[in-house]
N, C-alpha and C positions, 0 to 999 in steps of 0.2 A: 493515537499513533499517527496522526496526520498533522501537517502544518497548515492545512487548508483553513483560511480565515481565523487562525489562532489569535490574531490581533483584534478580532471583533467580538462584541457581545451580541448574541443573536437569540431569537426566540425559537421555540420548537416549530412553529409554523414556517418561519423563514428557512430553517434547516430542512424541513420536509419539502418545501418548494425547490430549494437548491438541489436536493437529492433527485427530485423528479426531473429537473432540467438535465442533470448529469446523466441520468439513466436514459432519457430520450435522445440526447445529443451525442452520446458516445457508445458505439457498438461494443466497446471493450470495458464496459462498466457492469458490475454485478452486485446484487444484494447479498449480504451475509445473513443467513437465516438459522435460527436455533431449530434444529430438526425435532426436538422434543415437543415443541408447541407451535411450530411454523411462524414464529415471531421474527420480524426483521430487526436485527440488532446492529447492523452497520452496513457499510458498502466498501467496495474496492474497485479500482479501475487502472487501466493502462492508458496513458494519454501521451501526446506529443510524440507519436510513433514516427520514426524516420525510416522509411522502407529501404533507402539506399544504404544507410549506415546500420540498419537492422537494430535500432535502439529504441527504447521507450522509457517513460517515467511512470513509477508506480505511486498510487495513493491508496491509503487504507484508513478507515475510521471505524472503530467499535464504539457506538454511541452510548450503549448501556453500560454504565460503570460496573454494575454487578457481574457483567460478563467478562470483565478484564481478568487476566491471569487464569483463564479457564481453557486456553488452547484454541479458542475460536480464531484469533488473529493469525496464529501460526498455521492452522489448517487452511484458512483463506489465502494466506500468502503463498503457501505451497501450491495450491490449486491455480492461483493466478500466474505464478512463475511457470508452472507446467504448461498452461495455456499459452503464455507469451513465447516461451522457448520452443515448444514442440508443435504448436498449431500456427502461430504467427511467424515462426522462424526467426525470432529476435536473437541477437548475439549478446546484447547488454541491456540490463534493466537497472535504472538508478532511482534513488529517492533522496529526500532531504528530511532531516528530523532535528528539532530543537535540541541542543546539546544537553540540557538538563533532563531530558526524557530518557533516562537510563533503562527503564523497563522496555521501551520500544527498541532502543539500540541493542540490548541483549537479545531480544526476540529476532531482530534482523540478522545479527551475527550467528545465532543458532541455526538459522536457515542457510547461511552461507554468504550473506552480504559482507563486504569489507569496506572499511573507511577509505574513501578516495581523497577527501579534502575537507577542510573546515572553512566555511565562510564566516569570517570574524565579524562579530557585532553587526549582523545583517538583518536581524528582526527586532523591532521595537515592540515590547509587550509590557503593559502596565508601567510605562515610564522608564523602562530599563532595557538596555541593549543585550541581545543574546546571540551566541554563535549558532550556526546551523551546520550540522554534520552531514556531509554528502556521502552517500554510500552507494555501492553498485555490486552487481553480481553478473558473471558471464555464464553463457550457456554451458561451457565446459566445467563450471564449478557447481552446477545444479544437478542433483540426482532425481530424475523423474520417478514418481510412484504411481501415476495414473495414466497419462496419455500414452507413454511409451509401452506400458504393459498392455494397454488395450490394443495397440497396433500389432501385437504378437498373436492375437486371437485368430 
């Protein structure tokens, strides 16, 4: 569900090192853990946060293919949006996704993201140009299930 380094072939060790750097350098980066066995299955982050404009960009990756289509991404996105809108006080959160990744686009739309633009032929992958769909969601379009309910306690 991520565009990060989609143009590169990488090793597991390289990915682990990249994830370690992201987690150390970004206070808004989180691991996605399977609660059944405490296994790390991916990561998600908010980056390029603009405090004046109250905006940020979202990144998510579920690295274990057998965990795809199991709700992990949807749950992680909802938690990250809740965090971004209700704790960081963001107004807008955006993302980019390769246009052929319809599974991810449907997931993002289910949560409330809307297509904002298409960057035509902006990513070269395996010798072929691909469009990138830019999506965003506003704080007024997101229904909090966690943080706001905790503030009522």
